[in-house]
C-alpha positions in Angstrom: -124.5 -6.2 -22.8 -125.5 -8.0 -19.7 -126.4 -11.6 -18.8 -128.7 -11.4 -15.8 -128.8 -14.8 -14.0 -130.5 -16.6 -11.2 -130.1 -20.2 -10.0 -131.7 -22.5 -7.6 -129.7 -25.2 -5.8 -129.7 -28.2 -3.5 -128.0 -26.1 -0.8 -125.6 -23.2 -0.1 -122.1 -24.7 -0.5 -120.9 -24.8 -4.1 -118.3 -27.5 -3.4 -121.0 -29.8 -2.0 -124.3 -28.9 -3.7 -125.6 -28.7 -7.2 -127.8 -26.5 -9.4 -131.5 -27.5 -9.8 -132.7 -24.6 -12.0 -131.1 -21.8 -14.0 -132.4 -18.7 -15.9 -130.4 -16.4 -18.1 -131.9 -13.1 -19.4 -129.8 -11.2 -22.0 -130.4 -7.4 -21.4 -129.0 -4.6 -23.6 -129.6 -1.8 -21.1 -133.1 -1.1 -22.5 -134.8 -4.4 -23.1 -134.5 -8.2 -22.8 -133.3 -9.5 -26.2 -133.0 -13.2 -25.3 -133.8 -15.6 -22.5 -133.1 -19.2 -21.4 -134.6 -21.1 -18.5 -134.6 -24.8 -17.5 -134.7 -27.1 -14.6 -131.5 -29.1 -14.1 -131.1 -32.6 -12.9 -128.6 -32.3 -10.0 -128.0 -36.0 -9.9 -128.7 -36.1 -6.2 -131.5 -35.7 -3.8 -133.1 -32.3 -3.2 -133.5 -31.8 0.6 -137.1 -31.4 1.9 -136.3 -28.0 3.4 -135.1 -26.7 0.0 -138.2 -28.0 -1.8 -140.3 -26.1 0.8 -138.5 -22.9 -0.3 -138.3 -23.3 -4.1 -141.1 -25.8 -4.8 -138.7 -27.8 -6.9 -139.1 -31.6 -6.2 -137.1 -34.6 -7.1 -139.8 -35.7 -9.5 -139.7 -32.3 -11.3 -136.0 -32.7 -12.1 -135.9 -36.4 -12.8 -136.1 -36.0 -16.6 -134.5 -32.5 -16.7 -131.1 -32.1 -18.5 -128.0 -32.6 -16.5 -125.7 -29.6 -16.2 -123.2 -30.9 -18.8 -126.0 -31.0 -21.3 -126.7 -27.2 -21.0 -123.1 -26.1 -20.2 -122.3 -25.0 -23.8 -125.5 -23.0 -23.9 -124.5 -21.1 -20.7 -121.1 -20.4 -22.1 -122.5 -19.0 -25.3 -125.1 -16.9 -23.6 -122.7 -15.3 -21.1 -119.6 -14.9 -23.3 -118.4 -11.3 -23.6 -121.2 -10.2 -21.3 -121.2 -8.9 -17.7 -122.6 -11.6 -15.4 -125.2 -9.9 -13.2 -127.1 -11.4 -10.3 -128.6 -10.4 -6.9 -125.8 -11.5 -4.6 -123.7 -12.4 -7.6 -121.0 -14.3 -5.7 -123.5 -17.1 -4.8 -124.6 -17.7 -8.4 -121.2 -17.2 -9.9 -119.5 -19.5 -7.4 -122.0 -22.3 -8.2 -121.5 -22.0 -11.9 -117.8 -21.9 -11.6 -117.9 -25.1 -9.5 -120.2 -26.9 -12.0 -117.9 -26.0 -14.8 -114.8 -27.0 -12.7 -116.3 -30.5 -12.4 -116.3 -30.6 -16.2 -112.7 -29.5 -16.4 -113.5 -26.0 -17.6 -112.3 -22.7 -16.0 -115.4 -20.5 -16.2 -114.5 -16.8 -15.9 -116.8 -13.8 -16.4 -116.8 -10.2 -15.3 -119.5 -9.8 -12.6 -121.8 -7.2 -11.2 -123.8 -7.5 -8.0 -127.2 -5.8 -7.8 -127.2 -6.0 -4.0 -124.0 -3.9 -3.9 -125.2 -1.6 -6.7 -128.5 -1.0 -4.9 -126.8 -0.1 -1.7 -124.9 2.5 -3.6 -127.7 3.9 -5.7 -130.5 3.6 -3.1 -128.9 3.8 0.4 -130.5 3.4 3.8 -133.2 0.8 2.9 -134.1 -1.6 5.7 -133.4 -4.7 3.6 -131.6 -5.4 0.3 -133.0 -9.0 -0.1 -134.5 -9.3 -3.6 -138.1 -9.6 -2.3 -137.9 -6.7 0.2 -135.9 -4.5 -2.2 -138.4 -5.0 -5.1 -141.3 -4.3 -2.7 -139.6 -1.0 -1.6 -139.3 0.3 -5.1 -142.6 -1.2 -6.5 -141.2 -4.0 -8.6 -143.6 -7.0 -8.8 -142.1 -10.4 -8.5 -143.9 -13.3 -10.1 -143.0 -16.9 -9.3 -140.8 -16.0 -6.4 -137.9 -18.4 -5.4 -137.8 -19.8 -9.0 -135.0 -19.0 -11.3 -136.9 -17.3 -14.1 -139.1 -15.2 -11.7 -136.0 -14.0 -9.7 -134.0 -13.3 -12.9 -136.8 -11.3 -14.5 -137.2 -9.3 -11.2 -133.4 -8.7 -11.2 -133.6 -7.3 -14.8 -136.4 -4.9 -13.7 -134.4 -3.9 -10.6 -131.2 -3.3 -12.7 -133.3 -1.2 -15.2 -134.8 0.8 -12.3 -131.3 1.5 -10.9 -130.2 2.8 -14.2 -133.3 5.1 -14.3 -132.8 6.3 -10.7 -129.2 7.1 -11.2 -129.8 9.8 -13.8 -126.3 11.3 -13.4 -124.8 8.0 -14.5 -121.4 8.8 -13.1 -121.8 6.8 -9.9 -123.1 3.7 -11.7 -120.5 3.9 -14.4 -117.7 4.1 -11.8 -119.3 1.1 -10.1 -119.4 -0.9 -13.3 -115.8 0.0 -14.0 -114.8 -1.5 -10.7 -117.1 -4.4 -10.4 -116.3 -5.6 -14.0 -112.9 -6.4 -12.5 -114.3 -7.8 -9.3 -113.5 -4.8 -7.2 -115.6 -3.3 -4.4 -118.1 -0.6 -5.5 -116.5 1.9 -3.0 -113.0 1.3 -4.3 -111.5 4.4 -5.9 -108.9 3.7 -8.6 -107.4 7.1 -8.3 -105.7 6.1 -5.0 -103.7 3.5 -6.9 -102.1 6.1 -9.1 -101.0 8.0 -6.0 -99.1 5.1 -4.6 -95.3 5.3 -4.7 -93.1 3.2 -6.9 -90.7 2.5 -4.0 -89.9 -0.2 -1.5 -92.2 -0.6 1.5 -95.1 -2.3 3.2 -98.7 -1.8 2.1 -102.0 -2.3 3.9 -105.5 -3.3 2.6 -108.6 -2.2 4.5 -112.2 -3.2 3.9 -115.4 -1.1 3.9 -115.4 -1.1 7.7 -111.8 0.2 7.8 -110.6 -3.2 9.1 -107.1 -4.3 8.1 -107.5 -7.4 6.0 -104.0 -7.9 4.4 -100.4 -6.7 4.7 -97.8 -7.1 1.9 -94.4 -5.8 0.9 -92.7 -4.9 -2.3 -89.8 -3.1 -3.8 -92.4 -1.3 -5.9 -95.6 -0.7 -4.0 -97.7 0.6 -6.9 -96.8 -2.2 -9.2 -97.5 -4.9 -6.6 -100.9 -3.4 -5.6 -101.9 -3.3 -9.3 -101.1 -7.1 -9.5 -103.4 -7.7 -6.6 -106.2 -5.8 -8.3 -106.2 -8.2 -11.3 -105.3 -11.4 -9.5 -107.9 -14.1 -9.9 -105.5 -17.1 -9.7 -107.2 -18.4 -6.6 -110.6 -18.0 -4.9 -109.0 -16.4 -1.9 -107.2 -13.8 -4.1 -110.5 -13.0 -5.9 -112.4 -12.7 -2.6 -109.8 -10.4 -1.1 -109.7 -8.2 -4.2 -113.5 -7.7 -3.9 -113.2 -6.4 -0.3 -110.4 -3.8 -0.7 -111.8 -0.3 -0.2 -108.7 1.6 1.1 -105.0 1.2 0.9 -102.2 2.5 3.2 -98.5 2.1 3.0 -95.2 2.8 4.8 -92.0 3.4 2.9 -88.9 1.4 4.0 -86.2 2.4 1.7 -85.1 -1.1 0.8 -86.3 -4.7 0.5 -84.7 -6.0 3.8 -86.5 -3.5 6.0 -89.7 -4.2 4.0 -89.4 -7.9 4.7 -88.7 -7.3 8.4 -91.5 -4.8 8.9 -94.0 -7.0 7.0 -93.2 -10.0 9.2 -93.5 -7.8 12.4 -96.8 -6.2 11.3 -98.4 -9.5 10.2 -97.7 -11.1 13.6 -99.0 -8.0 15.4 -102.3 -7.5 13.5 -103.0 -11.0 12.1 -105.0 -9.8 9.1 -107.5 -12.4 7.9 -105.9 -12.9 4.4 -102.4 -13.3 5.9 -103.5 -16.0 8.4 -103.6 -18.8 5.9 -100.0 -17.9 4.8 -98.9 -18.0 8.5 -100.4 -21.5 8.8 -98.8 -23.0 5.7 -95.4 -21.3 5.7 -92.4 -22.4 7.8 -94.3 -25.3 9.4 -91.2 -27.4 10.1 -87.8 -26.5 11.6 -84.4 -28.1 12.2 -83.5 -28.0 15.9 -80.4 -29.1 17.8 -79.8 -30.8 21.1 -77.4 -33.2 22.8 -78.1 -36.9 23.2 -77.7 -38.7 26.6 -74.2 -39.7 25.3 -73.4 -36.0 24.6 -73.5 -36.3 20.8 -74.7 -33.1 19.1 -77.9 -34.1 17.3 -80.0 -32.3 14.7 -83.7 -33.1 14.4 -86.8 -32.1 12.5 -89.9 -31.0 14.4 -92.9 -28.8 13.9 -92.3 -25.2 14.8 -93.8 -23.8 17.9 -93.7 -20.5 19.8 -91.3 -21.6 22.6 -88.2 -22.4 20.7 -86.5 -20.8 17.6 -85.3 -23.4 15.1 -82.0 -23.1 13.3 -84.0 -22.8 10.0 -87.5 -23.4 8.8 -89.2 -25.0 5.8 -92.8 -25.1 4.5 -92.8 -28.9 4.1 -91.4 -31.9 5.9 -89.8 -33.1 2.7 -87.8 -29.9 2.3 -86.6 -30.0 5.9 -85.6 -33.7 5.5 -83.8 -32.9 2.3 -81.7 -30.2 3.9 -80.9 -32.3 7.0 -79.8 -35.2 4.7 -77.5 -32.8 2.8 -75.7 -31.5 5.9 -75.5 -35.0 7.3 -73.7 -36.1 4.2 -71.6 -33.0 3.8 -70.2 -33.1 7.3 -70.0 -36.9 7.5 -72.5 -37.0 10.4 -74.6 -40.0 11.6 -78.0 -40.7 10.1 -79.2 -42.3 13.3 -78.2 -39.5 15.6 -79.9 -37.0 13.3 -83.1 -39.0 13.2 -82.8 -40.1 9.6 -82.4 -43.8 10.4 -84.9 -45.4 12.8 -83.8 -49.0 13.0 -81.9 -50.7 15.8 -78.1 -51.1 15.7 -75.7 -49.1 13.5 -77.0 -46.8 10.8 -77.0 -47.8 7.2 -74.0 -45.5 6.3 -71.9 -47.2 8.9 -72.3 -50.5 6.9 -71.0 -48.8 3.8 -68.2 -47.1 5.8 -69.6 -43.5 5.4 -70.3 -43.2 9.1 -67.5 -43.4 11.7 -69.7 -45.3 14.2 -71.2 -42.6 16.5 -74.5 -44.5 16.3 -72.9 -47.4 18.2 -70.4 -45.3 20.2 -67.4 -46.4 18.2 -66.6 -42.7 17.6 -66.3 -40.5 20.7 -68.7 -37.6 21.1 -65.7 -35.2 21.2 -64.5 -36.2 17.8 -68.0 -36.4 16.4 -69.0 -33.0 17.7 -66.1 -31.2 16.0 -67.8 -31.9 12.7 -71.3 -31.4 14.0 -70.4 -28.0 15.4 -69.1 -27.0 11.9 -72.5 -28.0 10.5 -74.2 -26.0 13.3 -72.2 -22.9 12.2 -73.9 -23.0 8.7 -77.2 -22.1 10.4 -75.9 -19.1 12.2 -74.8 -15.6 11.3 -71.2 -15.5 10.3 -70.8 -12.8 13.0 -72.5 -12.5 16.3 -72.5 -8.7 16.5 -73.0 -6.5 13.4 -75.0 -3.8 11.6 -76.5 -4.0 8.2 -76.5 -0.6 6.4 -79.0 0.0 3.6 -80.7 2.6 1.5 -83.0 4.9 3.4 -86.4 6.3 2.6 -84.8 9.3 0.9 -81.4 10.4 -0.3 -80.4 11.9 3.0 -80.6 8.8 5.2 -79.6 5.2 5.6 -81.4 2.2 7.2 -79.7 0.3 10.0 -80.4 -3.3 11.2 -78.7 -4.4 14.4 -77.8 -8.0 15.4 -76.3 -8.4 18.9 -75.1 -11.7 20.4 -76.7 -13.5 17.4 -80.1 -11.9 18.0 -82.1 -9.4 16.0 -82.5 -6.2 18.0 -84.4 -4.1 15.5 -84.0 -1.5 12.8 -84.0 2.3 12.3 -82.9 5.2 10.2 -80.1 7.6 10.5 -79.1 10.8 8.6 -76.1 10.3 6.4 -74.2 13.1 8.2 -74.4 11.2 11.5 -72.8 8.0 10.1 -69.3 7.9 11.6 -67.0 5.7 13.6 -69.1 6.5 16.7 -71.3 3.4 16.9 -73.5 5.0 19.6 -75.2 7.1 16.8 -76.1 3.9 15.0 -77.2 2.1 18.1 -79.4 5.0 19.2 -81.4 5.0 15.9 -82.6 1.4 16.4 -86.2 0.9 17.4 -86.5 -2.5 19.2 -88.3 -5.3 17.4 -89.1 -8.8 18.4 -86.6 -11.5 17.6 -88.1 -14.7 16.1 -87.3 -17.5 13.7 -88.8 -15.7 10.8 -86.6 -12.5 11.0 -83.5 -14.5 11.6 -84.1 -16.5 8.4 -85.0 -13.2 6.6 -81.8 -11.5 7.6 -79.5 -14.5 7.0 -81.0 -15.2 3.6 -80.9 -11.6 2.6 -77.2 -11.2 3.5 -76.3 -14.4 1.7 -78.1 -13.4 -1.5 -77.6 -9.7 -1.8 -74.7 -7.2 -1.7 -74.9 -5.6 1.7 -72.9 -3.1 3.7 -72.0 -4.7 7.0 -70.3 -3.1 10.0 -68.8 -5.9 12.1 -68.6 -5.3 15.8 -66.1 -7.4 17.7 -67.3 -6.7 21.2 
């Protein structure tokens, strides 16, 4: 059963504009069995240019019901029915936003007759409702009004069912679009994905890379994406996935490192927001004019690698406060006390007076350097050995002089006391704050095989 819908609005942005008219036609695949149509008082002015298009004036909606007065009716009409519209994301987004204002999370399975028409009747010059209906001889009465457009969409959908006599393409499309997936997405490819660790890649209909992710079970993680509607971005991305690629890594650490490297290299559109909001703040160190070792919080930038990074200023401050207390450091030197004179903790005898030079920089820095060591690798030169992509190999990550060099794979039979074999398998990768944090956190939280190199 289908609820075929059209709305008219005060503009094009759901978050800013409101609905002025709605029509819902209930269609069982053969005939219309129920219909509902009404003007809606948007409780705001209708712009003149919108009135020119729709013919709906402020006077016409003045005594019309407000949305909250028809909301229950819309819920009842569309419940357990597929929400169909021409360019469905527009109509669906407006209804979701109207219900959101009422504190209700409106969710329906959707189907777009624009996308369906492109699949069933390819190569038409235009897929706008007016031009499309003209191309296949469907008359539209009362164009640019909700009831007229909705009725034309019913006839269009019925025509598409008739044209597609084989049924299989349309049924495959319905199966996908009911879950918000792209009409060209083939579910069979998901079943072919490995249940192993690696990095996966989502591509859109133009073969453009739109997202990169990692998982210890690629198939399971991809399946989660395909049902994820927790945020508008997740739902939008899901609807654009047409093809999926992957690269096995053998273990989670390599997956984390490769994912980080690939995102920075390709900057897929649905990873960019994550890059902007993650690891915004870092803790850096320097020396004051009086030679005291100082820690400070600052926004991360490309030119300098922080000791560690945090997504929020509050998290960074909390960490700096902890190490300041743990190593008996000075609040003022670490930028946690911005008043003149001695810091607060000096007054309660928890600071030895570095803030007013009562403690020498040499004595103070002995403790500060121990705090600094907590941000660094325990060893400056080492290899991390992990599971490979198959039973015959191992993965190798190399750190030299405290810097990430890269990773590679080596056959089990070549692992020996000769480090040159291990060095030679490494493919160079870029060192940056993200991979340093990934490696340090992974080693601290997982059992790993390390080869420590003294030189």
